[in-house]
C-alpha positions as CSV (number, residue, x, y, z in Angstrom):
1,M,-124.3,22.5,258.6
2,T,-124.6,18.8,259.9
3,I,-126.3,15.9,258.3
4,Q,-128.9,16.1,260.8
5,S,-129.1,19.7,260.7
6,E,-129.9,19.3,256.6
7,V,-132.2,16.6,256.8
8,R,-134.7,18.8,258.8
9,D,-134.0,22.0,256.7
10,S,-135.5,19.9,253.9
11,G,-138.6,21.0,252.7
12,P,-141.6,18.5,251.8
13,L,-141.4,18.9,248.5
14,R,-137.5,18.4,248.3
15,T,-138.4,15.1,250.0
16,I,-140.9,13.9,247.6
17,L,-139.1,14.4,244.5
18,L,-136.2,13.1,245.7
19,S,-138.0,9.6,246.6
20,T,-139.4,9.8,243.6
21,G,-136.1,9.6,241.4
22,A,-134.7,7.1,243.7
23,L,-137.8,5.2,243.0
24,A,-137.8,5.8,239.2
25,L,-134.3,5.2,239.4
26,V,-135.3,1.5,240.7
27,I,-137.9,0.9,238.4
28,A,-135.6,1.8,235.3
29,V,-132.6,-0.9,237.2
30,V,-135.1,-3.2,236.8
31,A,-136.9,-2.9,233.8
32,S,-133.4,-2.9,232.1
33,P,-130.9,-4.7,233.7
34,K,-128.1,-5.4,231.4
35,E,-127.7,-2.2,230.5
36,A,-127.2,-1.1,234.1
37,F,-125.2,-3.7,234.5
38,D,-122.6,-3.0,231.7
39,A,-122.9,0.8,232.8
40,S,-122.0,0.0,236.1
41,I,-118.5,-2.0,234.8
42,Q,-117.9,0.7,232.9
43,G,-117.7,2.8,236.2
44,L,-115.9,0.3,238.0
45,D,-113.3,-0.3,234.8
46,I,-112.8,3.9,234.7
47,W,-112.7,4.0,238.7
48,W,-110.2,0.8,239.4
49,K,-108.0,1.0,236.5
50,I,-107.6,5.3,235.9
51,I,-108.8,6.8,239.2
52,F,-107.9,4.5,242.0
53,P,-104.1,4.2,241.1
54,A,-103.9,8.1,239.7
55,M,-105.3,9.1,243.0
56,L,-104.1,7.0,245.9
57,P,-100.6,8.5,245.9
58,F,-101.3,12.2,245.5
59,L,-104.2,11.2,248.8
60,M,-101.5,9.7,250.6
61,L,-98.8,12.1,249.8
62,S,-101.0,15.5,250.8
63,Q,-101.5,14.1,254.1
64,M,-98.4,13.5,255.4
65,L,-96.9,16.6,254.0
66,T,-99.6,18.5,256.1
67,A,-98.5,16.2,259.3
68,F,-94.8,16.9,258.8
69,G,-95.4,20.6,258.6
70,F,-94.8,21.3,255.1
71,T,-98.4,22.8,254.3
72,H,-97.1,25.6,256.5
73,A,-93.3,25.8,255.0
74,I,-94.8,25.8,252.1
75,G,-97.2,28.5,252.8
76,A,-94.3,30.9,254.0
77,L,-92.9,30.7,250.6
78,L,-96.7,31.2,248.2
79,G,-98.4,33.9,250.9
80,P,-97.9,36.4,248.4
81,L,-98.9,35.0,245.8
82,M,-102.1,33.9,247.3
83,Q,-102.7,36.7,248.9
84,R,-102.4,39.2,246.3
85,W,-104.0,37.0,243.5
86,F,-106.5,34.7,245.5
87,R,-107.3,36.2,249.0
88,L,-106.2,33.4,250.6
89,P,-103.6,32.3,253.5
90,G,-100.4,31.5,251.8
91,N,-100.9,27.7,253.2
92,A,-103.5,27.3,251.2
93,G,-100.7,27.2,247.9
94,L,-100.4,23.5,248.8
95,A,-104.1,22.7,248.0
96,I,-103.9,24.2,244.8
97,A,-100.7,22.6,243.7
98,V,-102.3,19.0,244.8
99,G,-105.3,20.2,243.5
100,M,-103.8,20.9,240.4
101,S,-101.2,18.0,240.3
102,G,-103.8,15.1,241.7
103,G,-107.2,15.8,241.0
104,F,-110.0,17.4,242.4
105,P,-109.9,14.8,245.4
106,A,-106.7,15.1,246.3
107,G,-107.3,18.8,246.3
108,A,-110.7,18.8,248.3
109,D,-108.7,16.1,250.4
110,A,-106.0,19.0,251.1
111,V,-108.4,21.2,251.8
112,S,-110.2,19.6,254.4
113,R,-107.0,18.7,256.1
114,L,-106.2,22.5,256.4
115,F,-109.6,23.2,258.0
116,Q,-109.2,20.4,260.4
117,D,-105.8,22.3,261.0
118,R,-107.4,25.4,261.7
119,Q,-104.9,27.2,258.8
120,I,-108.2,28.3,256.9
121,T,-111.6,28.8,258.0
122,A,-114.7,27.3,256.9
123,K,-115.3,30.3,254.2
124,Q,-111.9,30.4,252.9
125,A,-112.3,26.3,252.4
126,V,-115.2,26.9,250.1
127,V,-113.1,29.6,247.8
128,L,-110.1,27.1,248.3
129,A,-111.9,24.3,246.8
130,A,-113.3,25.8,244.2
131,A,-109.3,26.7,243.0
132,A,-108.2,24.0,244.3
133,H,-110.4,22.0,241.7
134,F,-108.9,20.6,238.7
135,A,-109.1,17.1,236.9
136,N,-106.1,14.9,237.1
137,P,-103.5,15.6,234.9
138,M,-102.2,12.2,234.4
139,M,-106.0,11.9,233.2
140,I,-106.1,14.5,230.4
141,I,-102.1,13.8,229.0
142,L,-102.6,9.9,229.4
143,V,-106.1,8.7,229.2
144,V,-107.9,11.9,226.9
145,G,-105.0,12.6,224.7
146,A,-102.9,9.4,224.6
147,A,-105.9,7.1,224.9
148,F,-108.8,8.8,223.6
149,L,-107.1,11.1,221.3
150,H,-104.4,8.9,220.4
151,Q,-102.0,11.7,220.6
152,P,-100.2,13.0,223.4
153,A,-99.7,16.4,222.2
154,A,-103.4,17.2,222.4
155,G,-103.1,16.0,225.8
156,Y,-100.4,18.6,226.6
157,F,-102.5,21.3,225.4
158,L,-105.3,20.5,226.9
159,L,-103.1,20.2,229.8
160,V,-102.3,23.6,229.7
161,V,-105.3,25.4,228.9
162,H,-106.9,23.4,232.0
163,W,-104.7,25.1,234.8
164,I,-104.3,28.7,233.0
165,S,-108.7,28.7,232.7
166,G,-108.7,27.6,236.1
167,W,-106.0,30.0,237.7
168,I,-108.3,33.0,235.8
169,A,-111.4,31.4,237.1
170,A,-110.2,31.3,240.5
171,I,-109.0,34.8,240.5
172,L,-112.1,36.2,238.5
173,A,-114.4,34.5,241.1
174,V,-112.9,35.6,244.2
175,R,-113.7,39.3,243.1
176,L,-116.9,39.2,241.2
177,L,-118.8,35.9,242.6
178,P,-120.5,36.7,245.9
179,A,-118.7,34.1,248.2
180,P,-121.2,32.1,250.8
181,G,-121.2,34.4,253.9
182,K,-124.2,34.0,256.1
183,R,-126.2,31.2,256.8
184,K,-129.5,30.3,258.3
185,G,-129.5,29.8,262.6
186,P,-131.5,27.4,264.6
187,D,-134.5,29.8,264.5
188,G,-134.5,30.4,260.6
189,S,-133.2,34.1,261.0
190,A,-129.8,34.7,258.9
191,V,-126.6,34.5,260.7
192,Q,-123.7,36.1,259.7
193,A,-120.9,33.4,258.9
194,E,-117.9,32.6,261.1
195,T,-115.5,35.0,259.1
196,S,-117.3,38.7,257.2
197,S,-114.3,38.5,254.6
198,I,-112.4,36.0,252.8
199,D,-109.3,37.5,253.8
200,S,-110.0,37.2,257.2
201,Q,-107.5,34.8,259.0
202,P,-108.0,31.6,260.3
203,V,-108.5,30.8,264.0
204,I,-105.1,28.9,265.3
205,P,-105.4,26.1,267.8
206,A,-104.5,26.7,271.6
207,S,-101.6,24.4,271.2
208,S,-99.9,26.4,268.6
209,T,-100.5,29.7,270.8
210,S,-97.9,28.6,273.7
211,H,-95.1,30.4,275.5
212,S,-92.9,28.9,272.7
213,S,-94.9,29.3,269.5
214,I,-95.3,33.3,270.7
215,P,-92.2,35.1,270.5
216,H,-91.9,32.9,266.9
217,H,-94.9,34.9,265.3
218,T,-93.8,38.0,266.7
219,T,-90.2,38.0,265.4
220,L,-91.3,36.5,262.0
221,K,-90.6,39.1,259.7
222,R,-87.3,40.3,261.2
223,R,-86.2,37.1,260.1
224,N,-85.6,35.5,256.8
225,I,-87.8,33.3,254.5
226,W,-85.9,30.2,255.1
227,S,-86.1,30.7,259.0
228,E,-90.3,31.7,258.7
229,M,-90.3,28.3,256.9
230,T,-88.4,26.2,259.4
231,L,-90.2,27.9,261.9
232,A,-93.4,26.6,260.6
233,A,-92.6,23.3,260.1
234,R,-91.4,22.6,262.9
235,E,-94.3,23.7,265.3
236,A,-96.6,22.3,263.0
237,H,-94.9,18.6,263.4
238,R,-95.2,19.1,266.7
239,R,-98.9,20.2,267.1
240,D,-99.6,16.9,265.5
241,G,-97.8,14.8,267.3
242,R,-97.9,10.9,265.1
243,G,-94.9,8.7,264.5
244,F,-94.1,7.9,261.2
245,G,-96.0,4.0,261.9
246,K,-99.4,5.9,263.1
247,L,-98.9,8.5,260.4
248,L,-98.7,6.0,257.4
249,G,-101.4,3.5,258.9
250,D,-103.6,6.9,258.9
251,T,-103.1,8.2,255.7
252,V,-103.4,4.7,253.8
253,S,-107.0,4.2,255.4
254,Q,-108.3,7.6,255.1
255,A,-106.7,7.9,251.4
256,V,-109.0,4.6,250.6
257,Q,-111.9,5.4,252.4
258,T,-112.0,8.5,249.9
259,L,-111.3,6.8,247.2
260,M,-114.1,4.3,247.6
261,M,-116.6,7.0,248.2
262,T,-115.2,8.4,244.5
263,G,-115.7,4.9,243.2
264,G,-119.1,4.8,244.5
265,Y,-120.3,7.7,243.0
266,M,-118.9,7.2,239.7
267,I,-120.6,3.5,239.0
268,G,-123.6,5.2,240.4
269,F,-123.5,7.8,238.1
270,A,-122.4,5.7,235.2
271,V,-125.3,3.6,235.7
272,F,-128.1,7.0,236.1
273,I,-126.3,8.3,232.7
274,R,-126.8,5.3,231.1
275,L,-130.5,4.9,232.1
276,L,-131.4,8.5,231.3
277,S,-130.1,8.5,227.8
278,L,-132.2,5.3,227.6
279,Y,-135.3,6.5,228.4
280,L,-135.5,10.2,228.9
281,T,-133.2,11.5,225.3
282,P,-133.0,7.7,223.5
283,G,-132.6,10.1,220.2
284,S,-129.8,12.8,222.2
285,S,-126.0,12.8,221.4
286,A,-124.2,10.2,223.2
287,A,-122.0,12.8,225.2
288,L,-124.8,14.8,226.1
289,W,-125.4,13.7,229.5
290,P,-122.2,12.3,230.4
291,A,-120.4,15.2,229.6
292,F,-122.6,17.5,232.0
293,F,-122.9,14.5,234.9
294,E,-119.1,12.5,235.1
295,L,-115.9,13.9,233.7
296,H,-114.5,10.6,232.7
297,L,-117.6,9.0,230.7
298,G,-117.5,12.7,229.2
299,T,-114.5,13.0,227.4
300,Y,-115.0,9.5,226.2
301,H,-118.0,9.7,224.6
302,L,-117.2,13.2,222.7
303,S,-113.8,11.8,221.8
304,Q,-115.5,9.5,219.6
305,T,-118.0,12.0,217.7
306,S,-117.1,13.0,214.2
307,L,-116.4,16.6,215.4
308,T,-113.8,19.0,213.7
309,P,-110.8,19.3,215.7
310,A,-111.3,23.0,216.1
311,L,-114.8,22.5,217.6
312,L,-113.8,19.2,219.6
313,M,-110.7,20.8,220.9
314,P,-112.6,24.0,222.9
315,L,-116.1,21.7,223.5
316,L,-113.3,19.2,225.7
317,A,-111.4,22.1,227.2
318,A,-114.8,23.0,228.7
319,V,-116.2,19.3,229.8
320,L,-112.4,19.3,231.8
321,G,-113.3,22.5,233.3
322,W,-117.1,22.2,234.1
323,G,-115.6,19.2,235.5
324,G,-119.3,17.0,235.8
325,L,-121.8,16.9,238.4
326,C,-120.8,13.6,239.9
327,S,-117.3,15.6,241.0
328,H,-119.3,18.6,242.4
329,L,-120.8,16.0,244.7
330,Q,-117.7,14.3,245.7
331,V,-115.8,17.5,247.0
332,S,-119.1,18.1,248.9
333,A,-118.8,14.6,250.4
334,V,-115.0,15.2,251.2
335,L,-115.8,18.7,252.5
336,K,-118.0,17.1,254.7
337,T,-116.3,18.6,258.3
338,T,-116.2,22.1,257.2
339,G,-120.6,21.9,256.9
340,P,-120.9,23.6,252.8
341,D,-124.3,24.8,252.5
342,S,-126.4,24.9,249.5
343,K,-125.4,28.7,248.6
344,S,-121.7,27.5,249.3
345,M,-122.0,24.6,246.5
346,L,-123.9,27.2,244.1
347,Y,-120.9,29.2,244.5
348,F,-118.8,26.1,243.8
349,A,-120.6,25.7,240.6
350,G,-120.3,28.7,239.3
351,V,-116.6,28.7,239.8
352,R,-116.6,25.3,237.6
353,L,-119.3,27.1,235.0
354,T,-116.8,29.8,234.6
355,H,-113.7,27.8,234.6
356,G,-115.9,25.7,231.3
357,I,-116.3,28.7,229.8
358,I,-112.6,30.3,229.6
359,A,-111.6,27.5,228.9
360,F,-113.3,26.7,225.9
361,L,-112.7,30.1,224.4
362,I,-109.0,29.8,225.3
363,S,-108.8,26.7,223.6
364,L,-110.7,28.2,220.4
365,F,-108.3,31.0,219.8
366,L,-105.4,29.0,220.1
367,W,-105.9,25.6,218.9
368,M,-105.4,26.1,215.6
369,P,-101.8,27.7,216.2
370,F,-101.3,25.3,218.1
371,S,-102.2,22.7,215.4
372,Q,-99.9,24.6,212.7
373,Y,-96.9,23.5,215.1
374,S,-98.1,20.0,215.7
375,T,-98.9,18.3,212.1
376,Q,-99.2,14.6,213.9
377,A,-102.0,15.6,216.2
378,W,-104.1,17.1,213.2
379,T,-103.7,14.6,210.6
380,T,-104.7,12.0,214.4
381,L,-107.6,14.1,215.2
382,Q,-108.6,14.2,211.3
383,T,-109.6,10.7,211.4
384,N,-110.4,10.0,214.7
385,A,-114.1,9.6,214.1
386,D,-113.2,7.0,211.8
387,Q,-111.3,5.0,214.4
388,D,-113.3,2.9,216.9
389,L,-112.9,1.0,220.1
390,S,-114.8,-1.8,220.7
391,T,-115.7,-1.1,224.5
392,P,-115.0,2.1,226.3
393,F,-111.8,1.7,228.1
394,S,-110.6,-1.3,226.3
395,W,-107.0,-0.2,226.2
396,L,-106.1,-0.8,229.6
397,L,-106.0,-4.1,228.7
398,I,-102.2,-4.5,228.5
399,H,-102.4,-8.2,227.2
400,H,-105.3,-7.0,224.4
401,P,-103.1,-7.7,220.8
402,D,-104.6,-4.6,219.6
403,N,-103.2,-2.2,222.5
404,T,-99.4,-2.3,222.5
405,Y,-99.1,1.2,220.5
406,T,-101.8,2.4,223.1
407,M,-99.8,1.5,226.3
408,N,-96.3,2.6,224.8
409,T,-97.3,5.7,223.7
410,I,-99.1,6.1,227.4
411,W,-95.9,5.5,229.3
412,S,-93.5,7.1,227.1
413,A,-95.3,10.0,228.0
414,F,-95.7,9.6,231.9
415,P,-91.9,10.2,232.4
416,A,-92.5,13.9,230.8
417,A,-95.9,14.2,232.9
418,C,-94.2,13.6,236.0
419,M,-91.1,16.1,235.3
420,G,-93.7,19.0,234.6
421,L,-95.5,18.1,238.1
422,V,-92.0,18.5,239.6
423,L,-91.6,22.2,238.5
424,L,-95.4,23.2,238.9
425,L,-94.5,24.2,243.0
426,A,-91.0,25.9,241.4
427,V,-93.0,28.2,239.0
428,M,-95.9,29.0,241.8
429,I,-93.1,29.8,244.3
430,S,-91.0,31.8,241.6
431,L,-94.6,33.3,240.7
432,S,-94.6,34.6,244.4
433,G,-91.6,35.6,244.6
434,L,-92.2,37.9,241.4
435,T,-95.3,38.7,243.2
436,F,-93.7,40.0,246.4
437,W,-91.5,42.2,244.5
438,F,-94.0,43.9,242.5
439,N,-95.6,44.8,246.2
440,R,-92.6,45.9,247.5
441,R,-91.1,47.8,244.4
442,F,-94.7,49.7,243.8
443,S,-95.9,50.4,247.3
444,R,-93.5,52.8,248.4
């Protein structure tokens, strides 16, 4: 669905509501310019000091790996895992890995690249975007764990729960939630989408069906797995055809453009949340609206409450699983090439809500046993309510005299976090091999 068709389909009631809301927001900004300015500065700090440096390498890397055929090669290894549990092509495995290691903007961008390369269909792109929507692990370990909770061990706990609950939510959603399958035609009648099921195979580009590639695909099952990977990567790189210089320039410009869009969303939502709390719900909890709308602000305000660790950790896990409405809109903007409609975004929100509920339940049962083996994390979180930060994200100022311990803690946890990300694909490939063995063993 294009932007023009979406505007034509929007009714008068929706137009009136959106215009009224925009006018009310402008009036609130004019009435409270200081609060709006402080909120915008806070959103800019989050984006520039956390999101931009953490996301840019992953966005560039995912695009370059797709151009060099790495997604096709890794798809040959992850095929059994993705087809068995997620009902998606094997190439989708890299998008999930990129989302788990780079966060939801990188995951959505990888999904968009797969769709543009016609490795997945539009319907599969919606399902894959919901499955690849994860918070950045550096943000969970270094920001939430080390900076907000002053204990990286709690960040590792939240990261493991976040990954496990995300996989469970995606697997359940594929089987239980109805995936979007119909769209409205120009005359308003419902028409079938381009695929009738999630398991349908994507359309292959015309260049890949040349005479030289047909024998490769017809004899693919007769070759070993390494030959499959080599052939898939070679054909994908040949279809792309860009040199390294051209590819590097394209990846930089496209990654920065995606991050600029992300920063605009974050700054806008920071102002909206501040004004909403100021005028509509002045007596509510400071973490209520941030937790619903924006991930980073929500986890910060929630970590500064006086909740006990037994309740604080499940709530943080639920907020990380939900991701915030701001991240949902960012994914919708990145996936504009697939034309997601309202049903697709409802499906996406349903998966995110399922992720949050599962993460809450897992943390509720596992935090107490985990805390018994991490006394330092337990005592730190017990006194967390008594600790105060002068301004949100002031720990990011390296030369601030009170931030020496925090910065040392953050950078000491960085190598271990990177090692965990390197092992992620190896674990997924191992699970895929185990799934392949299981299928062959019990299909006889």
